[in-house]
C-alpha positions as CSV (number, residue, x, y, z in Angstrom):
1,M,-51.0,-15.0,-17.3
2,A,-50.4,-18.8,-17.6
3,E,-46.9,-20.2,-17.8
4,R,-45.9,-21.3,-21.3
5,E,-45.6,-25.1,-21.5
6,L,-41.9,-26.0,-21.9
7,R,-41.0,-27.9,-25.0
8,P,-37.9,-29.8,-26.0
9,A,-35.7,-28.0,-28.6
10,V,-33.1,-29.0,-31.2
11,F,-30.4,-26.4,-31.7
12,L,-28.6,-26.9,-35.0
13,D,-25.3,-25.6,-36.1
14,R,-25.6,-24.6,-39.7
15,D,-22.4,-25.2,-41.7
16,G,-21.4,-28.9,-41.5
17,V,-24.8,-29.9,-40.0
18,L,-27.6,-28.5,-42.2
19,N,-25.4,-27.7,-45.2
20,V,-22.1,-29.0,-46.6
21,D,-19.4,-26.7,-45.2
22,H,-17.7,-25.4,-48.3
23,G,-16.1,-22.6,-46.2
24,Y,-17.9,-19.3,-45.7
25,V,-21.1,-20.2,-47.4
26,A,-23.0,-17.0,-47.9
27,S,-25.3,-17.4,-50.9
28,R,-27.8,-20.0,-52.2
29,D,-25.6,-20.9,-55.1
30,Q,-22.9,-22.0,-52.6
31,F,-25.4,-23.8,-50.4
32,Q,-25.9,-27.5,-50.5
33,W,-28.1,-29.3,-48.0
34,I,-26.6,-32.2,-46.1
35,E,-28.2,-35.5,-47.0
36,G,-31.4,-35.9,-45.0
37,A,-31.3,-32.4,-43.5
38,I,-34.7,-31.2,-44.6
39,A,-36.3,-34.5,-43.5
40,A,-34.5,-34.3,-40.2
41,V,-35.9,-30.8,-39.5
42,K,-39.4,-32.1,-40.4
43,A,-39.0,-35.1,-38.2
44,V,-38.2,-33.0,-35.1
45,N,-41.0,-30.5,-36.0
46,D,-43.4,-33.4,-36.2
47,A,-42.2,-34.7,-32.8
48,G,-43.1,-31.4,-31.2
49,F,-39.6,-30.0,-30.8
50,L,-38.8,-26.3,-31.3
51,V,-36.0,-26.0,-33.9
52,F,-33.3,-23.4,-33.9
53,I,-30.2,-22.5,-35.7
54,A,-27.2,-21.2,-33.8
55,T,-24.3,-20.4,-36.1
56,N,-21.0,-18.7,-36.0
57,Q,-20.6,-16.5,-39.1
58,S,-17.1,-15.1,-38.9
59,G,-17.2,-14.5,-42.6
60,I,-19.0,-11.3,-41.8
61,A,-16.2,-10.1,-39.6
62,R,-13.7,-11.2,-42.2
63,G,-15.4,-9.1,-44.9
64,L,-16.3,-12.1,-47.0
65,Y,-20.0,-11.4,-47.1
66,S,-22.5,-9.1,-45.4
67,V,-25.2,-9.5,-42.8
68,D,-27.7,-8.9,-45.6
69,D,-26.2,-11.8,-47.7
70,M,-26.5,-14.1,-44.7
71,H,-30.2,-13.1,-44.1
72,R,-31.0,-13.7,-47.8
73,L,-29.5,-17.2,-47.5
74,H,-31.4,-17.9,-44.3
75,D,-34.6,-16.7,-46.0
76,S,-34.0,-19.0,-48.9
77,M,-33.4,-21.9,-46.5
78,T,-36.6,-21.3,-44.5
79,K,-38.7,-21.0,-47.7
80,E,-37.3,-24.3,-49.1
81,L,-38.0,-26.0,-45.7
82,A,-41.5,-24.7,-45.8
83,R,-42.2,-26.3,-49.2
84,F,-41.6,-29.6,-47.4
85,G,-43.7,-28.7,-44.4
86,A,-40.7,-28.1,-42.2
87,R,-39.7,-25.0,-40.2
88,I,-36.9,-23.3,-38.2
89,D,-38.5,-21.5,-35.3
90,D,-35.7,-19.0,-34.8
91,I,-32.1,-18.3,-35.9
92,R,-29.2,-16.7,-34.0
93,Y,-25.9,-15.9,-35.5
94,C,-22.6,-14.5,-34.3
95,P,-20.9,-12.2,-36.9
96,F,-18.0,-11.4,-34.5
97,H,-14.4,-12.6,-34.6
98,P,-11.4,-11.1,-32.9
99,D,-9.4,-11.5,-36.1
100,G,-12.0,-9.8,-38.2
101,T,-11.1,-7.1,-40.8
102,I,-14.4,-5.2,-40.5
103,A,-14.0,-3.0,-37.5
104,A,-17.6,-3.2,-36.3
105,Y,-17.3,-7.0,-36.0
106,A,-13.6,-7.4,-35.0
107,R,-14.1,-8.4,-31.4
108,K,-14.7,-11.2,-29.0
109,S,-18.3,-12.1,-28.2
110,D,-20.1,-14.2,-25.7
111,W,-22.3,-15.3,-28.6
112,R,-19.5,-16.9,-30.5
113,K,-19.3,-20.6,-29.8
114,P,-17.8,-22.2,-27.7
115,A,-19.5,-19.4,-25.6
116,P,-23.2,-20.2,-25.0
117,G,-24.7,-16.7,-25.7
118,M,-26.8,-17.6,-28.8
119,I,-28.3,-20.7,-27.1
120,L,-29.0,-18.8,-23.8
121,D,-30.7,-16.0,-25.7
122,L,-33.0,-18.5,-27.5
123,I,-33.8,-20.3,-24.2
124,A,-34.7,-16.9,-22.6
125,R,-37.1,-16.1,-25.5
126,W,-38.7,-19.4,-26.1
127,P,-40.3,-22.0,-23.7
128,V,-37.4,-24.5,-23.9
129,D,-37.2,-27.5,-21.7
130,R,-33.4,-27.7,-21.2
131,E,-33.4,-31.3,-19.9
132,K,-35.1,-32.6,-23.1
133,S,-33.2,-30.4,-25.5
134,V,-30.1,-31.0,-27.6
135,L,-27.6,-29.2,-29.8
136,I,-26.3,-30.9,-32.9
137,G,-22.9,-29.6,-34.1
138,D,-20.0,-30.8,-36.0
139,K,-17.2,-29.1,-34.0
140,D,-16.0,-29.4,-30.4
141,A,-16.8,-25.7,-30.0
142,D,-20.5,-26.5,-30.6
143,L,-20.5,-29.2,-27.9
144,A,-18.7,-26.8,-25.5
145,A,-21.4,-24.2,-26.1
146,A,-24.1,-26.8,-25.4
147,R,-22.5,-27.8,-22.1
148,A,-22.1,-24.2,-21.0
149,A,-25.8,-23.6,-21.8
150,G,-26.8,-26.7,-19.8
151,I,-28.1,-28.8,-22.7
152,R,-26.9,-32.1,-24.2
153,G,-24.6,-31.8,-27.2
154,L,-24.3,-34.4,-30.0
155,K,-21.5,-34.4,-32.6
156,F,-22.6,-35.0,-36.2
157,E,-19.7,-36.4,-38.2
158,G,-21.4,-36.7,-41.5
159,G,-23.8,-39.1,-43.2
160,N,-27.6,-38.7,-43.3
161,L,-28.8,-36.2,-40.8
162,E,-32.3,-37.6,-40.7
163,T,-30.9,-41.0,-39.8
164,F,-28.8,-39.4,-37.1
165,V,-31.7,-37.4,-35.7
166,R,-34.1,-40.3,-35.6
167,R,-31.6,-42.5,-33.8
168,E,-29.9,-40.0,-31.5
169,V,-32.6,-37.4,-30.7
170,L,-35.9,-39.2,-31.3
171,G,-34.7,-42.6,-30.0
172,E,-35.9,-44.6,-32.9
173,K,-34.3,-48.0,-32.9
174,G,-32.9,-49.1,-36.3
175,A,-33.7,-45.7,-37.8
176,G,-32.7,-45.4,-41.4
177,A,-33.1,-43.0,-44.2
178,R,-36.6,-42.6,-45.5
């Protein structure tokens, strides 16, 4: 069997990168895309990158929403992206938190960022070229997870995500919103 050709990947945190972090966002009515987020996903798709979401979801452990609620939101996101010709190739989430109130999820996990478990699982399942891959997050824990997984981490501190991606990931000089 032939080796799969390695591809660069963009690993995206969800809350604060793809959507406005309103705190424990669990439904479409709470969800608001970050400016330029859909166009950013399409830009890296078009450039040949794999695109993944790796998101801590402690709201599940805290009893604020269910795994099913989160899946419904992710399904809504992927359907909306598809309407614009954009896609997320795969999603990993960590429902665990040591301070959780739901017993099944009240524990530490090597998938919870800053641990690299979600990223490493995606790398194991997809033909990811680590040297050309990047994680975009809005918190230091995201960047620590990237380092631990052996990929570059970029901190997104707001603004237009497409502009950020075109400049920082795709290397376009003078990249602006389209």
